[in-house]
N, C-alpha and C positions, 0 to 999 in steps of 0.2 A: 925769735921773739925780740922785738925792739921797743923800748919805751923812751918817751921824752917828757920832761917836766918843764913847764913854762909858768912864770909868774906874770900876771896881767893885773896891775894895780893891787887890789885886795883879794885877788882870786888866784888860785893855783889850778892849772890845767895839766892833767896827766893824760897822755895819749899813748896808745900802744898799737903795734902791728904784730899779728900772729900769723906765721906761715901755715898754710893748709897742707894736708898730706900730699905726697907725691908731686910736689912742686906746682900745685894748681893755683897758686896765687896767695894773696894775703887778705886777711880781714882786719878791721880796725875797731877800736873801742876808745872811749873817752870818759873821764870823770872830772868834774869841776867842783872845787871846794871854795867857799868864801872864808877867808882868813879872819880870825877874831883877835883883836888886840887884848892884852892883859893875860893874867894867869888863869882866870876862871873861864872855863869853856875852851873848846878847841875848834878846829875848822868845821864848818857846816857844809854838807854836800848840797849843791843846788842843782846838779845835772849829772846824769849817767846814761850812757848809751853804749851797750855792748854789742849792738848789731848794726853798726853804721853801713855795712856793705849790703844789707838787705839780701843776703845770700849770693851776692855777686862779688867775687873777689877782685881785688886790684892786682895789676901785673907786678908791682914792686912794693917793697915795704915803704919806700919814700912816698909813693902815691897814697898809701893807706894812712901813713902818719900825717901827711898834709891834710887829708880829709878830716881826720880826727881833730887836729889842731884848729881847723876852720870851724868845725862844729862846736868845739869848746869856746872859741872866741865869740861865736854867735850867741851862745848861752850866756856869756858874760855881758854882752851888750843888752840882751833882753832883761837880764836881772838888774842892770844898772838903771833901766827905765821903769822898773816897777815902782808903784807908789808906796 
């Protein structure tokens, strides 16, 4: 299991790659939180996807993590353009 955390402006992206049994590949998951300034209130989750592979595993953890980070970055861009 591998995890990566990335800060993108006011957003925190958590990406993970989990190895399937018997070396069948890796699945990916991502959670994006919007960071809130000040002491009142904490981060607000804006996106979560625990099934990025759609039951198709990636051959390596690097490929799975790259897909998860890309999905998180896309969620951040969409959130930034919301009215």
